[in-house]
C-alpha positions in Angstrom: 77.8 -114.5 -25.7 77.1 -111.9 -23.1 73.9 -109.8 -22.8 73.7 -106.5 -20.9 70.9 -106.1 -18.5 71.0 -102.6 -17.0 74.5 -102.2 -15.6 75.0 -105.9 -15.2 76.5 -108.4 -17.7 74.3 -111.4 -18.0 75.6 -114.7 -19.4 73.5 -116.3 -22.0 73.2 -119.5 -20.2 71.6 -117.9 -17.1 68.5 -116.2 -18.2 65.5 -116.9 -15.8 62.1 -117.1 -17.5 58.6 -118.2 -16.4 56.6 -120.7 -18.4 52.8 -120.8 -17.9 51.3 -123.9 -19.5 48.2 -126.0 -19.5 45.2 -127.2 -21.6 43.1 -125.0 -23.8 40.4 -122.9 -22.1 41.8 -123.4 -18.6 42.5 -119.7 -17.9 46.1 -119.2 -19.0 45.4 -115.9 -20.7 43.8 -114.4 -17.6 46.5 -115.6 -15.3 49.3 -114.4 -17.7 47.8 -110.9 -17.7 47.7 -110.9 -13.9 51.3 -112.0 -13.6 52.6 -109.6 -16.4 50.7 -106.6 -15.0 51.9 -107.1 -11.5 55.5 -108.0 -12.3 56.2 -105.9 -15.3 56.2 -108.8 -17.7 56.0 -109.2 -21.4 54.3 -112.3 -23.0 55.7 -114.6 -25.6 53.0 -116.8 -27.0 53.6 -120.6 -27.3 50.6 -121.4 -29.5 51.1 -123.1 -32.8 48.0 -121.5 -34.4 48.1 -118.0 -33.0 51.2 -117.4 -35.1 48.9 -117.1 -38.2 47.4 -113.8 -39.3 43.7 -113.6 -40.1 43.0 -116.5 -37.7 41.7 -114.6 -34.6 38.4 -116.1 -33.4 39.2 -119.8 -33.7 42.6 -119.5 -32.1 41.1 -117.4 -29.2 43.5 -114.5 -29.7 43.2 -111.8 -27.1 42.1 -108.6 -28.8 44.5 -105.7 -28.5 42.0 -103.7 -26.4 42.0 -106.4 -23.8 45.7 -106.9 -23.4 46.0 -104.2 -20.7 48.8 -102.6 -22.5 51.1 -105.6 -22.1 53.3 -106.4 -25.0 52.6 -109.8 -26.7 55.0 -111.6 -29.1 54.7 -114.5 -31.6 51.2 -113.6 -32.5 50.3 -112.8 -36.2 53.8 -113.5 -37.5 53.1 -115.5 -40.7 50.5 -115.8 -43.3 48.0 -118.7 -43.0 49.2 -120.0 -46.4 52.8 -120.4 -45.1 54.5 -123.4 -43.5 55.6 -122.7 -40.0 57.5 -125.2 -38.0 58.8 -125.7 -34.4 62.2 -124.8 -35.7 60.9 -121.5 -37.1 59.2 -120.8 -33.8 62.3 -121.3 -31.7 64.4 -119.3 -34.1 62.0 -116.3 -33.8 61.1 -116.7 -30.1 64.4 -117.4 -28.4 65.9 -113.9 -29.1 62.7 -112.3 -27.9 62.9 -113.9 -24.4 66.5 -112.8 -24.1 65.7 -109.2 -25.2 62.8 -108.9 -22.8 65.2 -109.9 -19.9 67.8 -107.4 -21.0 65.2 -104.6 -20.5 64.6 -105.8 -17.0 61.2 -107.1 -17.7 59.8 -110.5 -16.8 60.0 -113.0 -19.8 56.7 -114.9 -19.6 56.3 -117.8 -22.0 52.6 -118.7 -22.2 50.8 -121.4 -24.2 49.5 -124.9 -24.7 51.7 -126.2 -27.6 53.9 -128.5 -25.7 56.4 -129.1 -28.5 57.0 -125.4 -28.9 57.6 -124.9 -25.2 59.9 -127.8 -24.9 61.8 -127.0 -28.1 62.4 -123.4 -26.9 63.1 -124.0 -23.2 65.2 -127.1 -23.6 67.0 -125.8 -26.7 66.2 -128.7 -29.0 68.2 -128.8 -32.2 66.0 -129.7 -35.2 68.6 -129.3 -37.8 69.9 -132.8 -37.9 66.6 -134.6 -38.5 66.6 -136.5 -41.8 64.8 -135.4 -45.0 63.7 -137.2 -48.1 61.6 -135.3 -50.6 60.6 -138.4 -52.6 59.4 -140.2 -49.4 57.6 -137.0 -48.3 55.8 -136.7 -51.7 54.8 -140.4 -51.5 53.3 -140.0 -48.1 51.5 -136.8 -49.2 49.9 -138.7 -52.0 48.7 -141.4 -49.6 47.1 -138.8 -47.4 45.5 -137.1 -50.4 44.2 -140.3 -52.0 43.5 -142.5 -48.9 43.1 -140.1 -46.1 45.4 -139.0 -43.3 44.0 -141.7 -41.0 46.1 -144.2 -42.9 49.3 -142.3 -42.1 48.2 -142.0 -38.5 47.8 -145.7 -38.2 51.2 -146.3 -39.6 52.7 -143.8 -37.1 50.9 -145.6 -34.3 52.8 -148.8 -35.2 56.2 -147.1 -35.7 56.1 -144.4 -33.0 53.1 -144.6 -30.7 54.3 -141.7 -28.5 54.5 -139.4 -31.5 51.1 -140.6 -32.8 49.5 -139.8 -29.4 50.6 -136.2 -29.8 49.7 -135.6 -33.4 46.1 -135.1 -34.5 45.0 -137.7 -37.1 44.2 -134.9 -39.5 47.4 -133.0 -39.2 48.9 -134.0 -42.6 52.1 -132.1 -42.4 53.1 -133.2 -38.9 52.2 -136.8 -39.7 54.2 -136.8 -42.8 57.2 -135.3 -41.1 57.0 -137.8 -38.2 56.8 -140.8 -40.6 59.6 -139.4 -42.7 61.9 -139.1 -39.7 61.1 -142.5 -38.2 61.3 -144.3 -41.6 64.7 -142.8 -42.5 66.3 -143.1 -39.1 64.6 -146.1 -37.5 64.3 -144.1 -34.3 61.3 -142.4 -32.7 60.7 -138.7 -33.3 61.8 -137.7 -29.8 65.2 -139.4 -30.3 66.0 -137.4 -33.4 66.3 -134.0 -31.7 69.5 -133.1 -29.9 69.3 -131.1 -26.8 71.9 -128.4 -26.5 72.8 -126.4 -23.4 69.7 -124.2 -22.8 70.2 -120.4 -22.3 67.2 -120.4 -20.0 66.4 -121.3 -16.4 62.7 -121.9 -16.5 60.1 -121.8 -13.7 57.3 -124.0 -14.9 53.7 -123.1 -13.8 51.0 -125.5 -14.9 47.3 -124.5 -14.7 44.7 -127.2 -14.5 41.0 -127.6 -13.7 38.6 -130.3 -12.7 37.9 -132.2 -15.9 34.1 -131.7 -16.1 34.5 -128.0 -15.5 37.2 -127.7 -18.1 35.1 -129.5 -20.7 32.1 -127.3 -19.9 34.4 -124.2 -20.5 35.6 -125.7 -23.8 32.0 -126.2 -25.0 31.0 -122.7 -24.0 34.1 -121.2 -25.7 33.2 -123.0 -29.0 29.6 -121.6 -28.8 31.1 -118.1 -28.3 33.4 -118.5 -31.2 30.5 -119.4 -33.5 28.6 -116.4 -32.2 31.5 -114.1 -32.9 31.7 -115.2 -36.5 34.0 -118.2 -36.8 32.2 -119.4 -39.9 32.7 -116.1 -41.6 36.4 -116.1 -40.6 36.9 -119.5 -42.2 35.0 -118.4 -45.3 37.4 -115.4 -45.5 40.4 -117.6 -45.2 39.2 -119.8 -48.1 38.6 -116.7 -50.2 42.2 -115.6 -49.3 43.6 -118.7 -50.8 43.8 -121.2 -47.9 42.9 -124.8 -48.5 42.2 -127.8 -46.4 45.8 -128.9 -47.0 47.4 -125.9 -45.4 48.7 -126.5 -41.9 46.8 -123.5 -40.6 43.5 -125.0 -41.7 44.2 -128.2 -39.8 43.5 -126.3 -36.6 40.5 -127.4 -34.6 37.5 -125.4 -35.6 38.8 -124.5 -39.0 39.0 -128.0 -40.4 35.5 -128.9 -39.3 34.0 -125.7 -40.7 35.8 -126.2 -44.0 34.0 -129.5 -44.3 30.7 -127.8 -43.4 31.3 -125.0 -46.0 32.1 -127.6 -48.6 28.9 -129.5 -47.8 30.6 -132.5 -46.3 28.7 -132.3 -43.0 25.8 -130.3 -41.6 26.4 -127.3 -39.3 25.2 -129.0 -36.0 27.6 -132.0 -36.6 30.4 -129.6 -37.4 30.0 -127.7 -34.1 29.7 -131.0 -32.1 32.8 -132.3 -33.8 34.7 -129.1 -32.9 33.7 -129.5 -29.2 34.7 -133.1 -29.2 38.1 -132.5 -30.9 38.8 -129.6 -28.5 38.1 -131.8 -25.5 40.4 -134.5 -26.9 43.1 -132.0 -27.5 42.9 -130.7 -23.9 43.3 -134.3 -22.7 46.4 -134.7 -24.9 47.8 -131.4 -23.7 47.4 -132.5 -20.1 49.1 -135.8 -20.8 52.1 -134.1 -22.4 52.6 -131.6 -19.6 51.9 -134.1 -16.8 55.0 -136.0 -18.1 57.3 -133.1 -17.2 58.2 -133.2 -13.5 59.4 -129.6 -13.5 55.9 -128.2 -13.7 54.3 -127.0 -10.5 50.5 -127.3 -10.8 47.8 -124.8 -9.8 44.1 -125.6 -9.9 42.0 -122.9 -11.4 38.9 -122.0 -9.5 37.8 -118.4 -9.6 38.0 -117.5 -5.9 40.9 -119.9 -5.0 43.0 -118.8 -7.9 42.7 -115.2 -6.9 43.7 -116.0 -3.3 46.8 -118.0 -4.4 48.1 -115.4 -6.8 50.2 -113.7 -4.1 52.0 -116.9 -3.3 52.6 -117.5 -7.0 53.9 -114.0 -7.5 56.3 -114.4 -4.6 57.6 -117.7 -6.1 58.2 -116.0 -9.5 60.0 -113.1 -7.9 62.2 -115.4 -5.9 63.1 -117.4 -9.1 64.0 -114.2 -11.0 66.1 -112.8 -8.2 68.0 -116.1 -7.6 69.7 -115.9 -11.0 70.5 -112.2 -11.2 
């Protein structure tokens, strides 16, 4: 397939893009806006929870008024009661990156959901993974009656790599991972075929000194509570969401559902959100550190500003090299 970019004909397999990744609260949003504003970019979010409507505070969505007029995609695309998978994400997001490039804008993929980034950039094919509705129902009953921790323990034995990347309370992903490894006898990662990717990515990783990152995470949680996260969760429950929906397994939402249902007190819920967020950041770093393509930048207010010019030059060189 051939795409037209200006007067040039651009082959599908040679579309350069920029991927900005890193852990939660590290500063990806700020840096993405700086890059997009200076290089005429448009941003495609790679966040598995920002896809849901009505979930704004707990997912740290950037308000429209703070987006500097920069177009953002893959935010608010499905209802919080819907199932949304990595396959759904790639199906929707892949054409967007191509279309941005045809308009001579910088395609900027930004987010911390490693599976989404890898599936999109490396063109993973999810269609061949095995399915068994009977097995899925049985695993679902185990999670409902005995708790998802039981499933997580099983996955740790069968596929420790997958277990390390899936939260113990994420019912749907746990069930899917166990379904695949049980039916195929192979780890989750071995069940996805990699096709020829249409993209040539430049990976930029943003990191931070661990104690500083954790302090930023704790502060962000406090700010979310002040902005009305409890009320947002109450509104979602009134809308029809339950603890079983994938959207409500997100950090911050799950814990506050338990608080609202009287299963823990407010102080414990907030402390649990902070702890879960710090652990998630650690898992994100582990995932991205395993990718040798990523070039890492350390975020520190003054130093990051000084290094932006070098980063912009690198991005411009990458984009120009494949035109």
